[in-house]
PAFIBA-75738 format. One record per residue: residue in one letter; x, y, z of N, C-alpha, C, O, CB in turn. Coordinates in pm, whole numbers, m for minus. Each point is the difference from the previous one (the first is absolute). Glycine has a CB too. Layout:
! PAFIBA-75738
A;X;Y;Z;X;Y;Z;X;Y;Z;X;Y;Z;X;Y;Z;
...
//
This chain:
! PAFIBA-75738
M;6395;m2492;m6147;66;56;118;m73;97;59;m91;58;m59;288;m103;m26;
L;m157;73;225;m92;94;64;19;153;m35;108;34;m49;m113;m204;230;
P;m80;251;m161;27;132;1;131;55;58;22;4;121;m252;m6;m119;
G;324;49;m103;129;69;53;83;m110;46;105;38;52;m212;179;23;
G;88;m352;m80;85;m107;10;71;11;127;120;m29;9;m102;10;m248;
W;m94;64;345;63;38;163;41;m143;52;106;m19;59;m280;241;16;
Y;78;m324;m102;36;m145;42;147;m66;m45;80;m57;74;m338;31;m92;
E;267;52;m119;124;m53;m52;110;92;42;113;m47;m7;m228;m63;m188;
T;100;245;241;99;67;25;28;m32;148;116;9;40;m166;160;m224;
L;m49;m207;270;37;m39;134;59;m149;30;51;m40;105;m231;209;m56;
M;161;m230;m154;76;m134;10;128;19;m63;92;m67;48;m294;m74;m52;
S;228;216;m91;114;21;m25;98;66;78;117;m35;m6;m222;11;m161;
T;62;130;251;46;43;107;37;m73;119;97;29;70;m203;117;m163;
L;26;m240;114;42;m101;107;100;m96;m68;87;m39;77;m316;51;54;
D;237;m56;m246;106;m87;m60;116;93;19;96;m54;54;m237;m88;m233;
H;156;251;152;123;102;19;47;m18;145;109;m49;28;m199;234;m200;
L;m8;m138;273;23;5;113;76;m129;80;95;1;79;m286;161;m120;
E;117;m261;m6;61;m123;46;125;m45;m51;78;m63;72;m284;11;m40;
K;233;81;m164;150;m14;m30;95;93;53;120;m23;m8;m192;m65;m179;
R;25;194;243;84;98;58;6;m29;142;109;m1;57;m160;170;m226;
F;m69;m196;238;12;10;153;m38;m127;44;m11;m17;121;m40;255;m95;
G;30;m329;m102;m60;m154;42;89;m47;118;m54;m62;91;m22;m17;m346;
K;199;104;258;99;m68;120;m57;82;127;19;m56;108;234;5;m261;
F;m321;176;158;m13;51;116;m145;m38;56;m61;86;64;235;96;m131;
T;m233;m311;46;m113;m49;24;m6;m12;150;101;9;70;m116;m116;m293;
F;m112;84;270;m14;m14;150;m53;m157;11;m115;m36;m26;51;315;85;
P;158;m354;m22;m11;m128;22;m81;m36;102;10;68;102;179;m82;m190;
Y;m272;m83;86;m98;m58;123;m88;106;35;m41;0;116;209;m154;m10;
L;m209;255;m194;m80;114;57;m130;m49;52;m40;45;107;144;114;m264;
L;m194;m273;73;m123;m36;54;22;m74;156;m68;34;97;m27;m60;m365;
P;199;m76;274;3;m54;102;33;83;127;m35;m40;111;75;m137;m260;
I;29;296;131;49;78;108;m118;65;28;m24;m3;121;263;31;m175;
L;m330;33;m17;m101;52;15;m115;m82;75;m65;50;93;154;72;m284;
L;m107;m229;153;m76;m94;74;59;m32;121;m76;8;96;m7;m91;m289;
A;197;48;217;63;m29;122;m16;105;89;m20;m32;117;170;m103;m220;
G;m145;276;70;0;109;79;m175;10;49;m38;37;111;280;91;m253;
Q;m312;m163;52;m154;3;37;m17;m116;117;m77;14;96;m11;66;m359;
V;160;m179;244;m17;m135;113;68;89;106;m83;32;85;110;m299;m229;
M;89;315;167;44;56;125;m88;124;38;m4;20;122;242;m106;m172;
V;m302;166;m20;m79;100;57;m116;m77;50;m34;29;115;113;162;m262;
Y;m145;m278;89;m124;m64;54;39;m47;130;m70;30;97;m27;m100;m315;
L;202;m2;232;31;m79;121;14;118;124;m47;m1;114;184;m213;m265;
A;m48;323;76;3;110;113;m132;48;37;m28;13;119;240;63;m196;
V;m287;m52;m7;m151;64;33;m81;m96;106;m48;38;106;29;69;m365;
V;16;m207;219;m69;m125;75;56;m7;138;m71;m43;91;42;m96;m304;
S;144;175;234;52;m29;131;10;159;72;69;31;97;79;m276;m182;
N;m232;323;13;3;123;78;139;80;m14;m3;110;56;m161;m227;107;
A;272;87;m222;124;70;m20;m10;140;m52;47;103;49;44;m318;m86;
I;m168;200;m81;m7;116;m57;m153;32;m28;m80;m90;27;320;56;m119;
S;m289;151;42;m137;28;m73;20;19;m136;103;54;m41;m198;50;228;
T;m9;m149;m274;m6;26;m146;m14;154;m10;32;54;m105;m144;m288;40;
S;75;295;153;m31;158;m41;139;76;m25;9;112;m51;m236;m102;208;
F;335;m88;m112;112;92;m43;63;m40;m122;109;51;m26;m67;1;249;
L;m98;m145;m311;50;m55;m95;m80;64;m153;71;1;m101;m4;m219;291;
P;m193;263;m200;m62;33;m129;68;134;m69;64;79;69;m290;m192;24;
L;209;127;m210;52;123;m54;m115;109;m4;m113;m26;m41;288;m109;m98;
N;m133;265;188;m78;128;3;93;107;m25;93;23;77;m261;m105;81;
A;146;153;m266;113;108;m36;14;90;103;111;48;22;m153;m55;m251;
S;m68;43;307;14;97;107;85;m32;118;78;75;60;m288;m15;m129;
W;177;m205;95;105;m58;108;140;7;m37;92;40;71;m255;m195;m5;
V;169;106;m200;157;11;m49;55;127;0;113;19;45;m144;m193;m186;
L;m39;265;94;45;134;16;50;71;132;87;86;16;m235;m90;m190;
A;50;m73;282;29;26;148;109;m70;57;35;18;117;m255;21;m92;
G;278;m122;m106;127;m44;57;1;m161;m3;100;m62;36;m84;282;119;
D;m131;m283;m201;m12;m163;26;49;m36;m152;m76;m33;m91;m156;0;291;
Y;359;44;m209;36;m32;m163;18;m149;m9;12;m49;m112;121;274;61;
W;m131;m292;141;4;m159;m15;m124;m23;m66;13;m95;m78;120;29;286;
R;m249;115;m209;m114;m38;m24;0;m26;m177;m89;m65;m55;m11;201;296;
V;193;m86;m299;8;m18;m163;26;m140;m23;m51;m58;m96;148;287;42;
I;m14;m293;146;43;m138;m12;m101;m102;82;m52;m101;m48;306;194;21;
T;m269;m47;154;m69;m101;68;m158;m35;m25;m55;m99;50;232;167;105;
F;m251;41;m249;m105;m54;m29;m25;m116;m104;m107;m54;m27;71;260;109;
M;158;m229;m133;m16;m144;m79;29;m121;93;m3;m113;m48;82;221;m178;
L;m54;m92;335;m9;m93;106;m111;m34;103;5;m87;86;196;149;m126;
V;m298;23;14;m124;m12;60;m64;m141;m48;m12;m35;m117;m11;303;128;
P;m14;m336;96;m61;m142;m29;m126;5;m81;m92;70;44;184;m152;170;
M;m104;29;m305;m124;m8;m104;m130;m47;71;m110;40;m36;271;m101;m162;
Q;m144;m22;296;m108;m28;88;64;m40;142;113;m42;21;m269;m34;m225;
M;51;101;296;44;m42;139;m57;m125;53;41;m48;105;m16;275;m62;
N;m127;m285;m121;m59;m131;40;117;m97;m49;35;m2;m118;m309;66;94;
P;328;m139;118;115;m92;m38;m23;m103;m115;91;m43;m71;m29;67;309;
L;m186;m56;m250;m22;m92;m97;17;86;m143;87;m17;m86;m251;m140;252;
W;84;230;m167;m5;94;m129;128;91;m42;18;46;m112;m264;m37;175;
F;333;10;53;132;60;m20;93;m135;m73;61;12;m107;m87;184;345;
A;21;m294;m176;73;m112;m62;m21;m51;m124;80;m71;m59;m69;25;250;
L;m149;92;m243;m50;m44;m111;64;109;m120;52;m29;m107;m280;m88;244;
F;209;223;m89;36;131;m82;149;10;m25;45;44;m106;m240;82;209;
V;273;m168;m1;156;m10;m15;22;m133;m117;66;13;m103;m6;84;394;
W;m113;m199;m258;21;m105;m80;m34;26;m164;82;m21;m88;m131;m115;312;
I;m64;178;m243;m56;29;m111;105;103;m64;45;m24;m112;m293;m30;200;
T;286;167;m19;63;105;m81;150;m40;m5;72;55;m83;m246;135;151;
Y;226;m284;18;130;m60;m46;m1;m89;m104;96;3;m77;m33;22;278;
I;m147;m102;m219;m31;m113;m119;m5;96;m123;92;m16;m81;m250;m178;224;
M;72;286;m169;m18;92;m110;97;102;m39;25;31;m117;m229;m70;177;
G;266;98;61;97;96;m21;129;m67;m49;52;54;m98;m161;91;271;
S;171;m257;m119;79;m82;m50;m8;m61;m160;93;m3;m80;m94;m26;330;
A;m106;m7;m267;m27;m28;m155;25;117;m79;85;m2;m89;m257;m159;136;
L;105;263;m22;39;124;m58;148;50;m26;46;33;m109;m250;4;210;
E;267;m38;17;130;26;m13;94;m101;m93;99;39;m62;m147;67;288;
Q;2;m234;m226;53;m83;m67;m16;11;m144;84;m33;m84;m104;m83;271;
E;m110;174;m213;m32;25;m142;70;121;m68;41;3;m116;m256;m106;174;
W;221;213;46;63;132;m59;126;5;34;64;60;m86;m251;63;95;
G;264;m167;96;126;33;59;m37;79;79;m103;68;7;242;m99;m161;
E;0;17;257;m9;104;121;m13;144;m17;m46;67;93;173;m219;3;
F;m84;216;m225;11;112;m41;m144;61;m18;m33;107;52;260;m172;m145;
R;m303;m6;21;m128;63;m52;m110;m37;141;m89;77;37;145;m123;m352;
F;m36;m46;360;m95;m25;128;35;108;85;m98;59;45;84;m312;m48;
G;140;302;43;47;95;77;m67;116;m46;m55;75;81;264;m181;m36;
V;m210;131;m179;m61;135;m55;m166;7;28;m64;99;34;261;m95;m236;
Y;m243;m135;177;m149;m10;37;m15;38;141;m64;102;25;19;m285;m189;
I;100;106;268;m63;59;130;68;124;39;m64;60;86;3;m282;m5;
G;181;284;m119;64;99;12;m98;146;m53;m5;108;59;232;m289;m81;
S;m294;144;m99;m108;85;m74;m105;6;109;m34;109;45;78;m184;m303;
C;m103;m47;305;m112;m3;95;15;120;136;m77;81;51;58;m364;m128;
W;171;239;99;23;84;142;13;132;m34;m58;76;77;178;m248;45;
L;m51;234;m233;2;125;m32;m117;73;m33;m22;113;44;216;m176;m97;
A;m280;m8;m37;m140;75;m2;m95;m9;135;m100;71;4;108;m124;m263;
T;17;m17;345;m71;m6;132;39;128;71;m80;69;64;81;m328;m48;
L;153;290;m35;73;84;84;m44;132;m66;m16;96;75;222;m258;m3;
L;m226;178;m191;m64;118;m90;m106;39;61;m14;109;55;78;m181;m259;
G;m166;m39;194;m145;19;47;0;57;132;m77;91;32;m3;m281;m161;
A;167;137;209;m19;55;142;17;147;m1;m66;82;64;152;m292;40;
F;18;234;m189;33;180;13;m102;83;m60;m22;117;30;265;m146;m53;
L;m319;m56;m83;m95;96;m59;m135;16;83;m76;97;m1;177;m160;m228;
V;m113;m67;308;m107;21;77;45;m24;157;m22;m107;57;m138;39;m264;
P;222;174;267;58;19;115;m81;m74;112;64;m74;74;33;291;m165;
T;m238;m203;109;m84;m43;108;m11;m178;m15;m51;m76;82;m95;340;m83;
A;195;m291;m95;m49;m163;m13;122;m65;68;114;45;12;m260;m48;m257;
V;83;m135;294;92;m75;88;m3;m138;m98;m103;m66;m13;47;186;289;
L;178;m153;m339;26;m116;m88;71;m105;56;75;19;96;m78;122;m265;
S;m16;m267;111;65;m111;47;51;m71;m119;11;64;m104;m150;m75;308;
N;175;m128;m202;45;m60;m106;m112;m119;m66;26;m78;m92;221;141;204;
T;m354;m53;m50;m84;m112;m52;m20;m16;m151;0;m105;m65;m110;135;273;
F;93;101;m254;m42;m19;m157;132;m21;m79;m4;m53;m112;m212;214;125;
I;336;m121;44;126;m24;m82;m6;m173;m16;3;m62;m106;158;301;213;
F;m169;m290;14;28;m144;m17;m115;m95;m68;9;m115;m43;136;157;251;
G;m270;57;m203;m120;m72;m83;46;14;m136;m34;m91;m76;m168;146;229;
S;282;52;m207;48;15;m140;81;m102;m53;6;m22;m121;m16;238;160;
I;88;m292;65;63;m99;m36;m89;m127;m48;19;m72;m99;154;175;252;
V;m273;m111;m58;m81;m109;m50;m81;48;m123;m39;m93;m71;26;m8;305;
M;m17;211;m271;m80;18;m122;83;m33;m100;m37;m77;m88;m102;244;166;
A;272;m108;m74;115;m6;m104;m8;m140;m34;m15;m31;m118;177;217;205;
F;m152;m279;8;22;m163;5;m118;m53;m83;19;m73;m98;94;55;348;
A;m225;52;m213;m123;m43;m56;m23;50;m145;m81;m57;m73;m7;51;307;
W;153;106;m271;m13;33;m131;93;m73;m92;m35;m34;m113;m42;243;193;
M;185;m230;m33;116;m70;m80;m42;m163;19;26;m86;m85;188;292;139;
F;m278;m230;62;m3;m177;3;m129;m34;25;m20;m87;84;242;41;12;
P;m323;103;m157;m136;m32;34;m59;m137;32;m87;m15;86;79;194;m213;
D;61;m283;50;m50;m126;44;77;m74;112;m28;m119;18;m55;109;m242;
F;164;61;289;112;m48;109;m111;m28;97;m89;79;29;332;71;m67;
E;m226;m282;90;m70;m16;122;49;m6;135;109;m56;7;m217;m35;m153;
I;64;129;248;22;m20;132;m116;m54;82;m121;4;m25;280;168;m7;
R;m95;m224;136;m92;m67;114;m17;66;112;82;m18;90;m22;m170;m157;
L;m175;280;86;m9;93;129;m18;m91;100;m72;m99;m4;m29;300;m91;
F;174;m162;188;m2;m107;127;42;m126;m20;m38;m96;68;m133;200;7;
F;257;m112;m176;37;m150;m51;m112;m76;m31;23;m120;m19;165;113;152;
L;m315;50;m143;m121;m85;m49;m49;20;m123;m13;m90;m83;m46;83;282;
I;23;148;m217;m92;55;m97;61;28;m121;91;83;10;m216;5;156;
P;101;m138;m297;74;20;m99;m66;123;m81;m121;2;m22;204;m253;31;
V;3;353;m53;m65;119;m37;138;53;m81;117;6;38;m322;40;182;
K;135;m6;m359;82;54;m85;23;152;28;m87;81;33;13;m259;m190;
V;200;201;141;21;152;47;m39;125;m49;14;112;50;135;m214;3;
K;m220;56;m197;m66;118;m61;m132;50;77;m40;115;m14;137;m202;m210;
Y;m177;m27;323;m94;41;68;44;91;118;m66;95;42;m47;m293;m124;
I;225;159;129;62;66;122;19;153;m51;m28;91;77;163;m320;23;
G;m89;255;m229;27;115;m77;m121;63;m6;8;119;30;170;m207;m156;
Y;m304;42;92;m129;62;m7;m24;58;135;m14;120;21;m74;m276;m197;
V;84;63;263;m37;50;148;92;147;28;m57;105;30;14;m388;70;
Y;161;276;m113;66;121;15;m19;120;m65;7;111;52;117;m251;m3;
W;m152;114;m178;m71;115;m101;m137;41;82;m8;119;29;99;m231;m288;
A;m185;39;295;m119;34;67;36;85;123;m57;107;20;m57;m317;m107;
L;212;159;173;22;72;122;62;136;m36;m22;98;72;51;m316;62;
Y;43;225;m236;83;122;m16;m132;128;m66;m11;120;23;296;m292;m86;
A;m363;84;m18;m89;111;m35;m98;38;85;m53;108;m27;91;m168;m167;
L;m89;m18;321;m69;26;112;81;127;83;m64;87;59;m31;m355;m59;
E;227;266;m4;71;57;96;m3;149;m78;m5;107;60;159;m335;51;
L;m150;216;m233;8;134;m107;m126;72;10;m9;122;m13;156;m234;m165;
I;m264;19;204;m108;68;m24;m54;60;159;m48;112;17;m1;m274;m260;
G;67;67;344;m50;37;139;101;24;91;m26;68;99;m158;m192;m131;
G;326;69;12;99;26;92;44;134;44;m47;91;m69;102;m281;m17;
N;13;221;171;52;141;84;114;67;m97;42;m70;m92;m75;m37;363;
S;74;212;m257;111;29;m81;102;m53;m11;57;1;m109;m123;138;132;
G;128;m210;100;115;m79;20;15;m143;m94;102;m41;m55;m121;152;301;
S;m89;m159;m246;m42;m130;m72;6;29;m155;59;m81;m70;m222;4;271;
R;99;201;m265;m14;23;m120;143;20;m57;44;m61;m97;m280;147;138;
V;299;2;26;157;47;m39;70;m157;3;53;m38;m105;m37;324;242;
S;m15;m360;m43;70;m118;m6;m64;m96;m103;77;m87;m40;m6;124;278;
V;m182;m39;m283;m56;m91;m101;70;70;m146;56;m73;m81;m314;2;235;
L;247;205;m172;46;36;m120;176;3;m16;63;m11;m105;m306;146;98;
A;280;m123;101;153;m10;16;59;m164;m42;106;m22;m60;m128;227;275;
A;m67;m300;m172;31;m133;m20;m19;m23;m161;77;m67;m69;m151;m4;324;
L;m41;137;m300;m42;m32;m122;88;70;m111;m15;m33;m118;m215;m2;221;
V;318;126;m70;67;63;m99;108;m77;m71;23;1;m121;m81;190;244;
P;128;m264;m22;111;m91;m87;m65;m130;m49;65;m70;m78;137;153;223;
F;m329;m124;m105;m65;m98;m61;m35;29;m146;23;m87;m84;m101;30;306;
F;16;192;m261;m25;29;m134;110;43;m69;m4;m19;m121;m204;65;175;
L;315;12;m5;99;22;m57;62;m140;m65;30;m6;m119;m16;219;275;
F;3;m324;m63;21;m106;m65;m76;m110;m93;43;m78;m83;70;147;250;
F;m230;m45;m124;m101;m76;m78;m123;63;m53;m99;m66;m31;178;m99;160;
G;m69;303;m139;m120;68;m68;m13;m30;m131;m108;m32;m50;123;203;187;
P;112;m163;m212;m21;m23;m152;m45;m134;m41;m64;m27;m102;235;187;67;
D;m128;m247;129;m77;m157;m29;m133;m5;11;m78;m59;m74;251;m52;160;
M;m200;181;16;m153;2;10;m79;78;m99;m112;m37;m36;153;11;263;
L;17;133;m270;m68;59;m123;m14;m83;m114;m100;2;m71;183;195;138;
R;35;m286;m91;15;m95;m111;m130;m93;7;m86;m19;m86;359;26;92;
M;m258;m59;125;m98;m130;20;m132;84;m31;m73;m56;m83;208;m114;291;
L;m178;283;m164;m131;59;m27;m38;29;m143;m117;m2;m39;145;94;254;
K;78;m63;m296;m3;29;m152;m33;m151;m42;m99;m27;m68;289;248;38;
Q;m113;m302;69;m17;m140;m62;m153;m84;41;m56;m94;m56;347;83;75;
R;m316;67;66;m116;m53;47;m138;77;m63;m107;m60;m13;255;m9;231;
Q;m130;202;m251;m91;79;m74;8;m55;m155;m100;m28;m67;130;243;239;
R;86;m223;m213;0;m54;m148;m46;m155;m19;m46;m37;m108;246;205;68;
A;m187;m252;144;m67;m125;7;m153;8;4;m70;m84;m57;270;6;170;
K;m250;186;m42;m145;30;32;m29;17;m169;m67;m76;m69;62;215;358;
E;63;m37;m325;m68;50;m128;22;m113;m120;m85;m6;m89;132;271;164;
F;55;m344;m76;5;m115;m92;m117;m99;25;m49;m59;m96;302;83;86;
R;m302;m44;140;m93;m96;24;m137;68;m69;m90;m59;m60;219;m43;293;
K;m118;220;m210;m149;62;m13;5;10;m182;m98;m39;m64;71;219;348;
D;126;m136;m343;m6;m7;m154;m15;m145;m27;m95;m29;m73;243;236;21;
A;m70;m310;99;m32;m142;m53;m155;m27;20;m66;m52;m90;311;m37;152;
K;m301;130;69;m136;m43;m6;m95;73;m94;m101;m55;m44;145;m11;267;
E;m12;188;m251;m90;75;m93;24;m43;m129;m96;2;m77;87;186;212;
Q;128;m229;m179;23;m83;m131;m59;m132;m16;m22;m37;m115;219;147;111;
A;m227;m192;105;m47;m121;17;m145;25;m13;m60;m94;m50;250;6;187;
E;m257;185;m106;m148;28;m30;m14;56;m112;m114;42;m19;61;m18;220;
I;146;m4;m305;m28;66;m132;m15;m157;m98;78;m94;17;89;378;27;
P;m260;m286;m125;m2;m119;m70;107;10;m121;37;110;m39;m291;m147;111;
F;298;m72;m124;102;3;m103;m87;m5;m157;32;54;m106;167;m191;291;
H;m316;51;m154;m65;2;m117;m159;55;24;m60;m17;106;231;m185;m191;
V;m222;263;m20;m147;44;19;m56;m14;m121;60;46;m97;m28;111;267;
C;m157;m223;m188;m45;m37;m105;m60;149;m71;m53;82;76;12;m351;26;
S;50;290;m209;m66;106;m41;m141;26;m26;m55;110;m5;245;m112;m54;
S;m247;m128;39;m133;m36;m34;m87;m9;126;m106;63;3;192;m185;m205;
C;m49;51;301;m74;m32;109;38;52;123;m79;10;94;33;m186;m205;
G;172;212;116;69;52;129;45;m114;87;49;31;108;m191;176;m109;
R;133;m328;m28;80;m91;81;141;13;18;71;32;m96;m227;m161;34;
T;211;104;188;165;18;26;39;m112;47;m69;m76;67;80;298;m12;
D;103;m239;m89;108;m125;55;m24;m2;165;0;m110;54;218;153;m259;
L;m236;58;273;m10;m19;141;m121;m71;61;8;m88;86;122;283;m91;
K;m237;m152;m45;m140;m55;13;m24;m142;m68;m74;m93;34;m1;338;m30;
N;146;m233;m93;m25;m126;m89;129;m80;m22;43;3;m116;m231;119;m7;
P;255;m191;210;123;m63;m46;16;m93;m95;97;m14;m74;m62;57;257;
D;m159;m123;m178;14;m103;m104;m54;43;m110;m29;m99;m68;28;m68;206;
V;m29;268;m193;m21;33;m145;119;72;m55;66;85;60;m311;m69;m27;
A;269;m72;m184;109;24;m65;m33;147;m84;m118;26;m23;187;m305;17;
F;6;345;m27;m10;147;m57;103;4;m107;118;m29;23;m193;147;198;
R;28;m79;m347;73;3;m124;m10;163;m50;m89;76;37;30;m354;m99;
Y;173;314;m32;6;144;m45;m22;m9;m145;48;m85;m74;114;168;252;
E;m246;20;m216;m15;0;m129;30;155;m55;m86;87;9;m85;m299;15;
H;296;235;m80;44;136;m25;m8;75;121;m63;106;9;m6;m114;m235;
S;143;m56;335;12;72;124;m121;7;88;6;50;112;156;74;m229;
T;m282;m180;62;m122;5;74;m23;m118;67;2;m107;m62;m89;253;m85;
C;61;m142;285;m28;m107;83;m122;m44;m9;m91;82;6;235;m15;123;
I;m177;m224;m146;m118;m66;m7;7;m141;79;86;m87;m15;m128;213;m210;
C;m56;m129;302;m3;m145;75;m46;m121;m118;m64;13;m104;m19;114;364;
E;141;m243;m200;m64;m115;m69;m135;m6;m27;m41;m35;m110;197;m67;201;
I;m239;138;11;m142;m34;29;m65;115;m119;m96;m32;m69;110;m56;377;
C;35;192;m317;m62;105;m111;57;m49;m135;m66;9;m104;57;210;266;
L;117;m263;m156;53;m82;m160;m105;m98;m28;m61;13;m106;331;m14;137;
K;m310;m125;71;m90;m63;m46;m135;40;m40;m60;m54;m94;192;m59;201;
E;m186;218;m26;m128;54;m40;6;79;m121;m107;19;m58;45;m19;283;
R;172;51;m274;21;70;m123;3;m128;m89;m89;4;m85;224;224;168;
A;m64;m332;m87;5;m97;m99;m130;m55;0;m39;m24;m113;273;m20;132;
S;m309;17;67;m153;m65;m8;m108;80;m42;m114;m42;m19;174;m86;191;
A;m19;253;m188;m90;104;m65;m42;m16;m124;m73;84;m52;167;50;173;
//
C-alpha cells in the first residue's frame, strides 16, 4: 500500500460520489467540447471571431471577461486544417474509449479536474495565458497508459502503437516544463495533476516491480557465478569443469581426478 493509503481513499471517494451523484453526469461531454472546437475553428478561419478573445488569463477574467473560464476549452488545438482534423479524430477515439472504460462520471471527473486545475493555475499565475492543448493531451496520455499496445493508423496509413504517441507527449511536456513560458508550464502541471492522481500509484507499482525484477536478475546472475562444487584438493569447480564428477567424503568435496590420483599413488 502506498504511504497514507491516499490512492485507496481517492478511489473509495470516487466510488461513493459515483453512487450518490452518478446520475448527474455530463453526457456527451467530449463530443460537445470537440464540436465546440470545430465551430470555433470555422469561425476563426472565416474571420468571424479572433482567438484572442478565448484563452484563459486571470487578470482578464477579473477585469470582466468571465466567459474565458469556459471558452479556453474551445480554443482549437491546431490551426493547420490537417493537424486539427488529426487531433480531433485521435482525441475523440481515445477519449471515447476512456469514457467507455471508466463511465461518464469518472471521465467527467478527469476532464473536470484538468479544467479546475488549469483554472486554479491561472489565478496562481495571473500573468499566464492558458489554453486547453495540454488538457486534451492528457486524454491521449491516459489512453496510452491504459492501452499501450492499441494500434492506430496515422493519416490512415502508418500503423503506430499508441504508447509511442504517449512517449512523444511526455517528451513535449518535459520540453515545455524546461523551456516553456509561464503559461505553458502552468498548463502542463495542471494537466498532469489529474493524470498522476489517477495513474500515479500504478506507475509507482510498475517501477517497484521493475526494480524487484532487476534485483532478482542480478541475484540470479551472481548465484549462477558461484560454483556448487569446489574440489578441496585442486580447486576445480563444476562451473569451469562441467564434465568432471565430484564426490564428498565427510562433507569434504573431492573431484574424480584427485580421487584417481590418490588411488594410484
